[in-house]
C-alpha atoms as a printed R data frame, in Angstrom:
    type eleno elety resid chain resno       x      y       z
1   ATOM     1    CA   UNK     A     1 -18.142 57.900 115.178
2   ATOM     2    CA   UNK     A     2 -18.154 54.915 112.786
3   ATOM     3    CA   UNK     A     3 -21.386 52.914 112.883
4   ATOM     4    CA   UNK     A     4 -21.309 49.470 114.253
5   ATOM     5    CA   UNK     A     5 -23.442 46.492 112.630
6   ATOM     6    CA   UNK     A     6 -25.815 44.388 114.593
7   ATOM     7    CA   UNK     A     7 -24.839 41.323 116.213
8   ATOM     8    CA   UNK     A     8 -27.410 39.400 114.125
9   ATOM     9    CA   UNK     A     9 -25.799 40.655 110.882
10  ATOM    10    CA   UNK     A    10 -22.386 39.651 111.958
11  ATOM    11    CA   UNK     A    11 -23.557 36.231 112.958
12  ATOM    12    CA   UNK     A    12 -24.956 35.683 109.387
13  ATOM    13    CA   UNK     A    13 -21.787 36.891 107.613
14  ATOM    14    CA   UNK     A    14 -19.551 34.822 109.992
15  ATOM    15    CA   UNK     A    15 -21.616 31.697 109.221
16  ATOM    16    CA   UNK     A    16 -20.985 32.237 105.553
17  ATOM    17    CA   UNK     A    17 -17.266 32.887 106.257
18  ATOM    18    CA   UNK     A    18 -16.905 29.784 108.293
19  ATOM    19    CA   UNK     A    19 -17.957 27.619 105.259
20  ATOM    20    CA   UNK     A    20 -15.494 29.390 102.931
21  ATOM    21    CA   UNK     A    21 -12.648 30.067 105.263
22  ATOM    22    CA   UNK     A    22 -10.450 33.212 105.132
23  ATOM    23    CA   UNK     A    23  -9.044 32.568 101.763
24  ATOM    24    CA   UNK     A    24 -12.732 32.959 100.415
25  ATOM    25    CA   UNK     A    25 -13.489 36.125 102.237
26  ATOM    26    CA   UNK     A    26 -13.479 38.085  98.924
27  ATOM    27    CA   UNK     A    27 -16.459 35.965  97.821
28  ATOM    28    CA   UNK     A    28 -18.456 36.415 101.072
29  ATOM    29    CA   UNK     A    29 -21.140 38.967 101.979
30  ATOM    30    CA   UNK     A    30 -18.926 41.239 104.438
31  ATOM    31    CA   UNK     A    31 -20.680 44.583 104.917
32  ATOM    32    CA   UNK     A    32 -20.908 44.180 108.534
33  ATOM    33    CA   UNK     A    33 -17.404 42.869 109.106
34  ATOM    34    CA   UNK     A    34 -16.074 45.810 106.995
35  ATOM    35    CA   UNK     A    35 -18.148 48.208 109.153
36  ATOM    36    CA   UNK     A    36 -16.640 46.743 112.248
37  ATOM    37    CA   UNK     A    37 -13.085 46.738 110.883
38  ATOM    38    CA   UNK     A    38 -13.363 50.418 109.881
39  ATOM    39    CA   UNK     A    39 -14.719 51.256 113.286
40  ATOM    40    CA   UNK     A    40 -11.724 49.374 114.924
41  ATOM    41    CA   UNK     A    41  -9.388 51.352 112.728
42  ATOM    42    CA   UNK     A    42  -7.999 48.334 111.026
43  ATOM    43    CA   UNK     A    43  -9.083 49.260 107.425
44  ATOM    44    CA   UNK     A    44 -10.069 52.360 105.541
45  ATOM    45    CA   UNK     A    45 -11.024 51.150 102.088
46  ATOM    46    CA   UNK     A    46 -11.130 48.410  99.524
47  ATOM    47    CA   UNK     A    47  -7.207 48.163  99.457
48  ATOM    48    CA   UNK     A    48  -6.948 47.019 102.968
49  ATOM    49    CA   UNK     A    49 -10.392 45.740 103.586
50  ATOM    50    CA   UNK     A    50  -9.458 41.921 103.567
51  ATOM    51    CA   UNK     A    51  -6.357 42.292 105.766
52  ATOM    52    CA   UNK     A    52  -8.371 44.495 108.149
53  ATOM    53    CA   UNK     A    53 -11.175 42.144 108.635
54  ATOM    54    CA   UNK     A    54  -8.651 39.292 109.233
55  ATOM    55    CA   UNK     A    55  -6.890 41.279 111.800
56  ATOM    56    CA   UNK     A    56 -10.240 42.168 113.489
57  ATOM    57    CA   UNK     A    57 -11.103 38.385 113.531
58  ATOM    58    CA   UNK     A    58  -7.728 37.564 115.168
59  ATOM    59    CA   UNK     A    59  -8.162 40.346 117.816
60  ATOM    60    CA   UNK     A    60 -11.746 39.036 118.584
61  ATOM    61    CA   UNK     A    61 -10.387 35.392 119.015
62  ATOM    62    CA   UNK     A    62  -7.754 36.781 121.407
63  ATOM    63    CA   UNK     A    63 -10.476 38.385 123.367
64  ATOM    64    CA   UNK     A    64 -12.371 35.157 123.670
65  ATOM    65    CA   UNK     A    65  -9.170 33.746 125.067
66  ATOM    66    CA   UNK     A    66  -8.935 36.268 127.764
67  ATOM    67    CA   UNK     A    67  -6.565 38.454 125.972
68  ATOM    68    CA   UNK     A    68  -3.724 36.147 125.628
69  ATOM    69    CA   UNK     A    69  -2.211 34.352 122.665
70  ATOM    70    CA   UNK     A    70  -4.352 31.480 121.081
71  ATOM    71    CA   UNK     A    71  -2.583 28.226 120.946
72  ATOM    72    CA   UNK     A    72  -3.678 24.819 119.668
73  ATOM    73    CA   UNK     A    73  -3.206 22.986 123.042
74  ATOM    74    CA   UNK     A    74  -5.324 22.030 125.968
75  ATOM    75    CA   UNK     A    75  -4.151 25.041 128.065
76  ATOM    76    CA   UNK     A    76  -6.034 27.360 125.710
77  ATOM    77    CA   UNK     A    77  -9.534 28.362 126.213
78  ATOM    78    CA   UNK     A    78 -11.855 26.067 124.229
79  ATOM    79    CA   UNK     A    79 -14.004 28.649 122.755
80  ATOM    80    CA   UNK     A    80 -11.121 30.518 121.295
81  ATOM    81    CA   UNK     A    81  -9.392 27.469 120.035
82  ATOM    82    CA   UNK     A    82 -12.535 26.274 118.451
83  ATOM    83    CA   UNK     A    83 -13.083 29.603 116.789
84  ATOM    84    CA   UNK     A    84  -9.502 29.564 115.353
85  ATOM    85    CA   UNK     A    85  -9.936 26.157 113.954
86  ATOM    86    CA   UNK     A    86 -13.448 27.063 112.543
87  ATOM    87    CA   UNK     A    87 -12.489 30.089 110.607
88  ATOM    88    CA   UNK     A    88  -8.910 28.980 109.598
89  ATOM    89    CA   UNK     A    89  -7.233 31.641 111.853
90  ATOM    90    CA   UNK     A    90  -4.552 29.176 112.773
91  ATOM    91    CA   UNK     A    91  -1.996 29.492 110.103
92  ATOM    92    CA   UNK     A    92  -2.027 25.701 109.444
93  ATOM    93    CA   UNK     A    93  -5.746 25.865 109.095
94  ATOM    94    CA   UNK     A    94  -6.116 28.694 106.753
95  ATOM    95    CA   UNK     A    95  -6.650 26.697 103.403
96  ATOM    96    CA   UNK     A    96  -8.256 23.747 104.866
97  ATOM    97    CA   UNK     A    97 -11.793 22.835 103.532
98  ATOM    98    CA   UNK     A    98 -14.667 23.599 105.911
99  ATOM    99    CA   UNK     A    99 -15.394 20.019 106.867
100 ATOM   100    CA   UNK     A   100 -11.907 19.493 108.084
101 ATOM   101    CA   UNK     A   101 -11.946 22.775 110.037
102 ATOM   102    CA   UNK     A   102 -15.252 21.724 111.565
103 ATOM   103    CA   UNK     A   103 -13.817 18.464 112.542
104 ATOM   104    CA   UNK     A   104 -10.903 20.036 114.162
105 ATOM   105    CA   UNK     A   105 -13.024 22.420 116.091
106 ATOM   106    CA   UNK     A   106 -15.423 19.426 117.346
107 ATOM   107    CA   UNK     A   107 -12.207 17.782 118.553
108 ATOM   108    CA   UNK     A   108 -11.628 20.654 120.919
109 ATOM   109    CA   UNK     A   109 -14.733 19.661 122.675
110 ATOM   110    CA   UNK     A   110 -14.392 15.970 122.299
111 ATOM   111    CA   UNK     A   111 -17.693 15.642 120.234
112 ATOM   112    CA   UNK     A   112 -18.596 14.351 116.804
113 ATOM   113    CA   UNK     A   113 -18.666 16.701 114.019
114 ATOM   114    CA   UNK     A   114 -22.512 16.613 113.683
115 ATOM   115    CA   UNK     A   115 -22.981 17.171 117.422
116 ATOM   116    CA   UNK     A   116 -20.604 20.226 117.137
117 ATOM   117    CA   UNK     A   117 -22.479 21.583 114.061
118 ATOM   118    CA   UNK     A   118 -25.623 21.381 115.860
119 ATOM   119    CA   UNK     A   119 -24.767 22.739 119.236
120 ATOM   120    CA   UNK     A   120 -21.237 24.172 119.970
121 ATOM   121    CA   UNK     A   121 -20.720 25.788 116.664
122 ATOM   122    CA   UNK     A   122 -23.642 28.080 117.330
123 ATOM   123    CA   UNK     A   123 -22.121 29.264 120.322
124 ATOM   124    CA   UNK     A   124 -18.723 29.731 118.749
125 ATOM   125    CA   UNK     A   125 -20.170 31.984 116.051
126 ATOM   126    CA   UNK     A   126 -22.368 33.965 118.366
127 ATOM   127    CA   UNK     A   127 -19.595 34.638 120.823
128 ATOM   128    CA   UNK     A   128 -17.098 35.484 118.086
129 ATOM   129    CA   UNK     A   129 -19.630 38.073 116.674
130 ATOM   130    CA   UNK     A   130 -19.944 39.492 120.192
131 ATOM   131    CA   UNK     A   131 -16.275 39.740 120.507
132 ATOM   132    CA   UNK     A   132 -15.894 41.520 117.130
133 ATOM   133    CA   UNK     A   133 -18.363 44.243 118.416
134 ATOM   134    CA   UNK     A   134 -16.514 44.472 121.510
135 ATOM   135    CA   UNK     A   135 -13.126 45.009 119.824
136 ATOM   136    CA   UNK     A   136 -14.784 47.680 117.658
137 ATOM   137    CA   UNK     A   137 -16.491 49.477 120.519
138 ATOM   138    CA   UNK     A   138 -13.235 49.602 122.577
139 ATOM   139    CA   UNK     A   139 -11.459 51.167 119.508
140 ATOM   140    CA   UNK     A   140 -14.212 53.784 119.323
141 ATOM   141    CA   UNK     A   141 -13.800 54.576 123.020
142 ATOM   142    CA   UNK     A   142 -10.071 54.878 122.550
143 ATOM   143    CA   UNK     A   143  -8.570 51.477 123.367
144 ATOM   144    CA   UNK     A   144  -6.023 50.249 120.749
145 ATOM   145    CA   UNK     A   145  -6.496 46.685 119.330
146 ATOM   146    CA   UNK     A   146  -3.459 44.629 120.141
147 ATOM   147    CA   UNK     A   147  -2.039 43.444 116.856
148 ATOM   148    CA   UNK     A   148  -0.334 40.137 117.863
149 ATOM   149    CA   UNK     A   149  -0.665 37.414 115.482
150 ATOM   150    CA   UNK     A   150  -2.462 34.137 116.582
151 ATOM   151    CA   UNK     A   151  -0.119 31.238 116.233
152 ATOM   152    CA   UNK     A   152  -0.294 27.503 116.723
153 ATOM   153    CA   UNK     A   153   2.658 27.210 118.964
154 ATOM   154    CA   UNK     A   154   3.166 27.987 122.706
155 ATOM   155    CA   UNK     A   155   4.705 31.231 123.123
156 ATOM   156    CA   UNK     A   156   4.610 31.360 127.234
157 ATOM   157    CA   UNK     A   157   3.781 29.027 130.000
158 ATOM   158    CA   UNK     A   158   0.881 29.086 132.417
159 ATOM   159    CA   UNK     A   159   1.396 30.661 135.853
160 ATOM   160    CA   UNK     A   160  -0.605 27.692 137.145
161 ATOM   161    CA   UNK     A   161  -3.811 25.959 136.530
162 ATOM   162    CA   UNK     A   162  -6.901 27.966 136.277
163 ATOM   163    CA   UNK     A   163  -8.577 28.349 139.655
164 ATOM   164    CA   UNK     A   164  -5.448 27.837 141.723
165 ATOM   165    CA   UNK     A   165  -4.506 30.368 144.312
166 ATOM   166    CA   UNK     A   166  -2.805 33.284 142.766
167 ATOM   167    CA   UNK     A   167  -3.449 32.143 139.085
168 ATOM   168    CA   UNK     A   168  -4.098 34.568 136.518
169 ATOM   169    CA   UNK     A   169  -6.064 33.782 133.326
170 ATOM   170    CA   UNK     A   170  -2.996 34.368 131.143
171 ATOM   171    CA   UNK     A   171   0.600 33.160 130.941
172 ATOM   172    CA   UNK     A   172   3.658 35.159 131.790
173 ATOM   173    CA   UNK     A   173   7.332 34.311 131.268
174 ATOM   174    CA   UNK     A   174   9.761 34.453 134.241
175 ATOM   175    CA   UNK     A   175  11.267 37.935 134.662
176 ATOM   176    CA   UNK     A   176  15.014 37.731 134.930
177 ATOM   177    CA   UNK     A   177  16.590 41.061 136.448
178 ATOM   178    CA   UNK     A   178  14.996 44.309 136.344
179 ATOM   179    CA   UNK     A   179  13.757 45.140 132.879
180 ATOM   180    CA   UNK     A   180  13.869 48.800 131.465
181 ATOM   181    CA   UNK     A   181  10.651 50.823 131.467
182 ATOM   182    CA   UNK     A   182   8.634 49.489 128.524
183 ATOM   183    CA   UNK     A   183   8.525 51.785 125.533
184 ATOM   184    CA   UNK     A   184   5.438 53.889 125.616
185 ATOM   185    CA   UNK     A   185   4.568 53.231 129.105
186 ATOM   186    CA   UNK     A   186   3.040 55.982 131.157
187 ATOM   187    CA   UNK     A   187   3.658 56.660 134.780
188 ATOM   188    CA   UNK     A   188   0.708 56.988 136.859
189 ATOM   189    CA   UNK     A   189  -0.345 60.584 137.407
190 ATOM   190    CA   UNK     A   190   1.431 61.876 140.556
191 ATOM   191    CA   UNK     A   191   3.064 58.511 141.031
192 ATOM   192    CA   UNK     A   192   6.805 58.273 140.316
193 ATOM   193    CA   UNK     A   193   8.385 54.960 139.309
194 ATOM   194    CA   UNK     A   194   9.444 52.730 142.069
195 ATOM   195    CA   UNK     A   195   7.213 54.594 144.592
196 ATOM   196    CA   UNK     A   196   3.955 53.813 146.222
197 ATOM   197    CA   UNK     A   197   1.577 56.872 146.171
198 ATOM   198    CA   UNK     A   198  -1.508 57.204 148.322
199 ATOM   199    CA   UNK     A   199  -4.539 58.988 147.144
200 ATOM   200    CA   UNK     A   200  -8.106 59.863 148.597
201 ATOM   201    CA   UNK     A   201 -10.473 59.358 145.552
202 ATOM   202    CA   UNK     A   202 -12.922 56.926 144.235
203 ATOM   203    CA   UNK     A   203 -11.141 54.351 142.162
204 ATOM   204    CA   UNK     A   204 -13.252 55.020 139.135
205 ATOM   205    CA   UNK     A   205 -11.891 58.590 139.023
206 ATOM   206    CA   UNK     A   206  -8.323 57.517 138.521
207 ATOM   207    CA   UNK     A   207  -6.889 58.646 135.253
208 ATOM   208    CA   UNK     A   208  -3.982 57.543 133.176
209 ATOM   209    CA   UNK     A   209  -3.091 54.407 135.161
210 ATOM   210    CA   UNK     A   210  -2.603 51.280 133.195
211 ATOM   211    CA   UNK     A   211  -4.280 48.801 135.385
212 ATOM   212    CA   UNK     A   212  -7.042 49.003 138.102
213 ATOM   213    CA   UNK     A   213  -7.607 46.120 140.434
214 ATOM   214    CA   UNK     A   214 -11.218 45.201 141.523
215 ATOM   215    CA   UNK     A   215 -12.170 43.223 144.483
216 ATOM   216    CA   UNK     A   216 -14.604 40.175 143.628
217 ATOM   217    CA   UNK     A   217 -16.113 37.443 145.345
218 ATOM   218    CA   UNK     A   218 -15.011 33.841 144.577
219 ATOM   219    CA   UNK     A   219 -17.899 33.460 142.123
220 ATOM   220    CA   UNK     A   220 -16.447 36.347 140.122
221 ATOM   221    CA   UNK     A   221 -20.090 38.006 140.283
222 ATOM   222    CA   UNK     A   222 -19.422 41.767 140.240
223 ATOM   223    CA   UNK     A   223 -21.473 43.904 142.803
224 ATOM   224    CA   UNK     A   224 -24.670 45.718 141.303
225 ATOM   225    CA   UNK     A   225 -23.935 49.025 139.788
226 ATOM   226    CA   UNK     A   226 -25.832 50.766 142.390
227 ATOM   227    CA   UNK     A   227 -23.744 49.344 145.361
228 ATOM   228    CA   UNK     A   228 -21.223 51.487 146.956
229 ATOM   229    CA   UNK     A   229 -18.248 48.963 146.424
230 ATOM   230    CA   UNK     A   230 -15.201 49.078 144.355
231 ATOM   231    CA   UNK     A   231 -16.633 46.287 142.095
232 ATOM   232    CA   UNK     A   232 -20.060 48.077 141.525
233 ATOM   233    CA   UNK     A   233 -18.330 51.306 140.950
234 ATOM   234    CA   UNK     A   234 -15.939 50.021 138.326
235 ATOM   235    CA   UNK     A   235 -18.740 48.062 136.673
236 ATOM   236    CA   UNK     A   236 -20.805 51.184 136.501
237 ATOM   237    CA   UNK     A   237 -18.077 53.409 134.957
238 ATOM   238    CA   UNK     A   238 -16.833 50.861 132.560
239 ATOM   239    CA   UNK     A   239 -20.272 50.067 131.083
240 ATOM   240    CA   UNK     A   240 -20.961 51.553 127.550
241 ATOM   241    CA   UNK     A   241 -24.090 53.709 127.221
242 ATOM   242    CA   UNK     A   242 -26.244 55.212 124.412
243 ATOM   243    CA   UNK     A   243 -26.911 58.855 123.963
244 ATOM   244    CA   UNK     A   244 -29.726 58.688 126.620
245 ATOM   245    CA   UNK     A   245 -27.392 57.343 129.160
246 ATOM   246    CA   UNK     A   246 -28.784 53.772 129.145
247 ATOM   247    CA   UNK     A   247 -26.329 50.873 129.534
248 ATOM   248    CA   UNK     A   248 -26.040 49.012 126.235
249 ATOM   249    CA   UNK     A   249 -23.043 46.901 127.173
250 ATOM   250    CA   UNK     A   250 -22.294 45.706 130.801
251 ATOM   251    CA   UNK     A   251 -18.662 45.181 129.730
252 ATOM   252    CA   UNK     A   252 -16.913 43.934 132.782
253 ATOM   253    CA   UNK     A   253 -19.675 41.566 133.861
254 ATOM   254    CA   UNK     A   254 -20.028 40.288 130.294
255 ATOM   255    CA   UNK     A   255 -16.339 39.435 129.832
256 ATOM   256    CA   UNK     A   256 -16.229 37.787 133.314
257 ATOM   257    CA   UNK     A   257 -19.167 35.702 132.132
258 ATOM   258    CA   UNK     A   258 -17.292 34.541 128.958
259 ATOM   259    CA   UNK     A   259 -14.340 33.505 131.017
260 ATOM   260    CA   UNK     A   260 -16.519 31.610 133.449
261 ATOM   261    CA   UNK     A   261 -18.243 29.824 130.720
262 ATOM   262    CA   UNK     A   262 -14.946 29.010 128.813
263 ATOM   263    CA   UNK     A   263 -13.459 27.600 132.000
264 ATOM   264    CA   UNK     A   264 -16.624 25.580 133.043
265 ATOM   265    CA   UNK     A   265 -17.121 27.653 136.172
266 ATOM   266    CA   UNK     A   266 -20.369 29.280 135.678
267 ATOM   267    CA   UNK     A   267 -22.150 29.187 139.155
268 ATOM   268    CA   UNK     A   268 -19.166 27.735 140.830
269 ATOM   269    CA   UNK     A   269 -16.404 29.331 143.073
270 ATOM   270    CA   UNK     A   270 -12.823 29.785 141.668
271 ATOM   271    CA   UNK     A   271  -9.995 29.553 144.359
272 ATOM   272    CA   UNK     A   272  -9.224 32.606 146.453
273 ATOM   273    CA   UNK     A   273  -6.437 34.537 144.813
274 ATOM   274    CA   UNK     A   274  -7.459 33.952 141.150
275 ATOM   275    CA   UNK     A   275  -7.100 37.025 139.141
276 ATOM   276    CA   UNK     A   276  -9.078 37.578 135.717
277 ATOM   277    CA   UNK     A   277  -8.196 40.316 133.349
278 ATOM   278    CA   UNK     A   278 -10.896 42.071 131.300
279 ATOM   279    CA   UNK     A   279 -10.899 45.164 129.046
280 ATOM   280    CA   UNK     A   280 -11.593 48.566 130.756
281 ATOM   281    CA   UNK     A   281 -14.810 49.407 128.615
282 ATOM   282    CA   UNK     A   282 -15.627 53.110 128.836
283 ATOM   283    CA   UNK     A   283 -12.609 53.690 131.237
284 ATOM   284    CA   UNK     A   284 -10.421 53.461 128.340
285 ATOM   285    CA   UNK     A   285 -11.400 57.126 127.810
286 ATOM   286    CA   UNK     A   286  -9.774 57.753 131.100
287 ATOM   287    CA   UNK     A   287  -6.440 56.387 129.983
288 ATOM   288    CA   UNK     A   288  -7.086 52.964 131.836
289 ATOM   289    CA   UNK     A   289  -6.034 49.869 129.802
290 ATOM   290    CA   UNK     A   290  -7.135 46.887 131.856
291 ATOM   291    CA   UNK     A   291  -9.255 45.849 134.939
292 ATOM   292    CA   UNK     A   292  -7.843 43.011 137.050
293 ATOM   293    CA   UNK     A   293 -10.581 41.276 138.828
294 ATOM   294    CA   UNK     A   294  -9.143 39.678 142.213
295 ATOM   295    CA   UNK     A   295 -11.350 36.804 143.620
296 ATOM   296    CA   UNK     A   296 -10.658 37.334 147.391
297 ATOM   297    CA   UNK     A   297 -13.983 37.286 149.280
298 ATOM   298    CA   UNK     A   298 -15.605 33.859 149.793
299 ATOM   299    CA   UNK     A   299 -19.436 33.971 150.771
300 ATOM   300    CA   UNK     A   300 -20.189 32.870 154.347
301 ATOM   301    CA   UNK     A   301 -23.682 31.428 155.477
302 ATOM   302    CA   UNK     A   302 -26.335 32.666 153.241
303 ATOM   303    CA   UNK     A   303 -24.013 35.079 151.465
304 ATOM   304    CA   UNK     A   304 -24.898 38.040 153.491
305 ATOM   305    CA   UNK     A   305 -21.131 38.373 154.683
306 ATOM   306    CA   UNK     A   306 -17.774 37.354 153.395
307 ATOM   307    CA   UNK     A   307 -14.435 35.916 154.583
308 ATOM   308    CA   UNK     A   308 -11.246 37.153 153.337
309 ATOM   309    CA   UNK     A   309  -7.990 35.279 154.230
310 ATOM   310    CA   UNK     A   310  -5.178 37.806 154.938
311 ATOM   311    CA   UNK     A   311  -2.680 35.549 153.117
312 ATOM   312    CA   UNK     A   312  -4.753 35.914 149.930
313 ATOM   313    CA   UNK     A   313  -3.698 39.736 149.536
314 ATOM   314    CA   UNK     A   314   0.037 39.036 148.917
315 ATOM   315    CA   UNK     A   315  -0.928 36.366 146.326
316 ATOM   316    CA   UNK     A   316  -3.181 38.837 144.595
317 ATOM   317    CA   UNK     A   317  -0.568 41.391 144.379
318 ATOM   318    CA   UNK     A   318   1.940 39.022 142.936
319 ATOM   319    CA   UNK     A   319  -0.325 37.569 140.365
320 ATOM   320    CA   UNK     A   320  -1.687 41.176 139.269
321 ATOM   321    CA   UNK     A   321   2.009 42.001 138.561
322 ATOM   322    CA   UNK     A   322   2.783 38.793 136.844
323 ATOM   323    CA   UNK     A   323  -0.342 39.313 134.552
324 ATOM   324    CA   UNK     A   324   0.397 42.849 133.992
325 ATOM   325    CA   UNK     A   325   3.884 42.120 132.799
326 ATOM   326    CA   UNK     A   326   2.498 39.474 130.419
327 ATOM   327    CA   UNK     A   327  -0.118 41.896 129.031
328 ATOM   328    CA   UNK     A   328   2.736 44.510 128.520
329 ATOM   329    CA   UNK     A   329   4.976 41.987 126.669
330 ATOM   330    CA   UNK     A   330   2.517 39.804 124.731
331 ATOM   331    CA   UNK     A   331  -0.504 42.074 124.154
332 ATOM   332    CA   UNK     A   332   1.416 45.075 122.961
333 ATOM   333    CA   UNK     A   333   0.193 47.093 125.946
334 ATOM   334    CA   UNK     A   334   3.043 49.173 127.144
335 ATOM   335    CA   UNK     A   335   2.056 49.249 130.926
336 ATOM   336    CA   UNK     A   336   3.969 50.420 133.935
337 ATOM   337    CA   UNK     A   337   1.408 51.653 136.436
338 ATOM   338    CA   UNK     A   338  -1.229 49.800 138.632
339 ATOM   339    CA   UNK     A   339  -3.744 50.842 141.224
340 ATOM   340    CA   UNK     A   340  -4.993 48.929 144.253
341 ATOM   341    CA   UNK     A   341  -7.900 49.664 146.510
342 ATOM   342    CA   UNK     A   342  -7.785 48.449 150.122
343 ATOM   343    CA   UNK     A   343  -8.753 44.866 149.203
344 ATOM   344    CA   UNK     A   344 -10.736 43.000 151.674
345 ATOM   345    CA   UNK     A   345 -11.464 45.954 154.054
346 ATOM   346    CA   UNK     A   346 -15.146 46.170 153.070
347 ATOM   347    CA   UNK     A   347 -17.694 43.442 153.854
348 ATOM   348    CA   UNK     A   348 -14.623 41.003 153.913
349 ATOM   349    CA   UNK     A   349 -14.250 42.527 157.477
350 ATOM   350    CA   UNK     A   350 -10.349 42.600 157.671
351 ATOM   351    CA   UNK     A   351  -9.052 45.436 159.643
352 ATOM   352    CA   UNK     A   352  -7.495 48.345 157.652
353 ATOM   353    CA   UNK     A   353  -4.307 47.854 159.554
354 ATOM   354    CA   UNK     A   354  -4.014 44.292 158.382
355 ATOM   355    CA   UNK     A   355  -4.987 45.068 154.837
356 ATOM   356    CA   UNK     A   356  -2.466 47.901 154.837
357 ATOM   357    CA   UNK     A   357   0.434 45.849 156.103
358 ATOM   358    CA   UNK     A   358  -0.103 42.836 153.780
359 ATOM   359    CA   UNK     A   359  -0.615 44.944 150.773
360 ATOM   360    CA   UNK     A   360   2.467 47.178 151.451
361 ATOM   361    CA   UNK     A   361   4.805 44.160 152.085
362 ATOM   362    CA   UNK     A   362   3.725 42.562 148.696
363 ATOM   363    CA   UNK     A   363   4.020 45.822 146.884
364 ATOM   364    CA   UNK     A   364   7.503 46.701 148.196
365 ATOM   365    CA   UNK     A   365   8.518 43.111 147.239
366 ATOM   366    CA   UNK     A   366   7.321 43.845 143.603
367 ATOM   367    CA   UNK     A   367   9.008 47.308 143.285
368 ATOM   368    CA   UNK     A   368  12.284 45.715 144.653
369 ATOM   369    CA   UNK     A   369  11.972 43.121 141.792
370 ATOM   370    CA   UNK     A   370  11.026 45.716 139.183
371 ATOM   371    CA   UNK     A   371  11.322 49.370 140.063
372 ATOM   372    CA   UNK     A   372   9.999 50.802 136.878
373 ATOM   373    CA   UNK     A   373   6.447 50.230 137.913
374 ATOM   374    CA   UNK     A   374   4.442 53.001 139.534
375 ATOM   375    CA   UNK     A   375   1.894 51.826 142.262
376 ATOM   376    CA   UNK     A   376  -1.192 53.764 143.370
377 ATOM   377    CA   UNK     A   377  -3.270 52.968 146.391
378 ATOM   378    CA   UNK     A   378  -6.675 54.501 146.681
379 ATOM   379    CA   UNK     A   379  -9.238 54.917 149.538
380 ATOM   380    CA   UNK     A   380 -12.338 57.009 150.238
381 ATOM   381    CA   UNK     A   381 -11.266 57.709 153.864
382 ATOM   382    CA   UNK     A   382  -8.668 60.283 154.945
383 ATOM   383    CA   UNK     A   383  -7.804 58.443 158.016
384 ATOM   384    CA   UNK     A   384  -7.055 55.413 155.995
385 ATOM   385    CA   UNK     A   385  -4.864 57.450 153.599
386 ATOM   386    CA   UNK     A   386  -3.001 58.637 156.696
387 ATOM   387    CA   UNK     A   387  -2.674 55.133 157.962
388 ATOM   388    CA   UNK     A   388  -1.233 54.001 154.659
389 ATOM   389    CA   UNK     A   389   1.138 56.756 154.516
390 ATOM   390    CA   UNK     A   390   2.437 56.018 157.816
391 ATOM   391    CA   UNK     A   391   2.761 52.422 157.219
392 ATOM   392    CA   UNK     A   392   4.495 53.095 153.820
393 ATOM   393    CA   UNK     A   393   6.986 55.446 155.301
394 ATOM   394    CA   UNK     A   394   7.844 52.870 158.148
395 ATOM   395    CA   UNK     A   395  10.834 50.506 157.307
């Protein structure tokens, strides 16, 4: 396993690189960046070191943007956009002097250059260093780095404004007709294309399914790892651990935290139906590519119980498919399988019969639109599986 540098060392190297810009990379201290690029499988030696580090930084900036292309417009996450300006990752900024790059990054936040230098720039460099480490760790655990160039032009439109019902955090183009199965896509184990398969098992035990859907509250705060919920189980299973088994990177919760900060939603609820995509952390070793976090449960009273509107379930299904299609096309992730739990049937209090009907209606509509997808429904209860199977067979 390739060694990974410390976050502190990466921050120091990135600060120097910010001053010089990418054309000056060969004149910068870059030991830590080289180690991360080698770990990510992006370079092997001196001949491809510079291109590998640049590719690593591009992947890290996309990660800050939630996994979608980084564009120089207001629809882009400000942290990712500022990082792309600061380091000259936007093609138009590559050879621009450091003072001008800093001015453009400050403009993203609407502050003076000096204010940005003393405040936001520290966050931009620190978060980029964390994203570099995350990209490298995922490669070590088996997740391929998406190699899509960062551009300064829009390549897709938003599904909707962040926080609106049914909104994903990345964009997706409209799908015309029924596309063919994507090259390299894998069918879900035991789940044929165009069919809904029901299985009794914990969702964290699912293998070789591209997307696992997690049920979250509207604050996008995942359950504690010891709680017997879908959210808690996925958080626990995706966490990266050291040799002693201690968690060293709470991947899913950390990435959701980045999304909340960049969208100005920390400590604030999003609209029910919002879907946020993260990496799969350690679950990449199980053949899982992405986790889609569906905000469906609104806290009630003192937060000891939740309310889930049945209509949100259909919105979530549609949005998860839109987001998965986007990731398949724009992130070079050939995906064709998705797994849903019984969303809203836990502390949300919806009857399983209601959840089954809503989910199945929405899933059938998606499979009519694109029958190349495989769908897996999982539950821990045999009786719920029988109910789902019966409802799925009923036309």
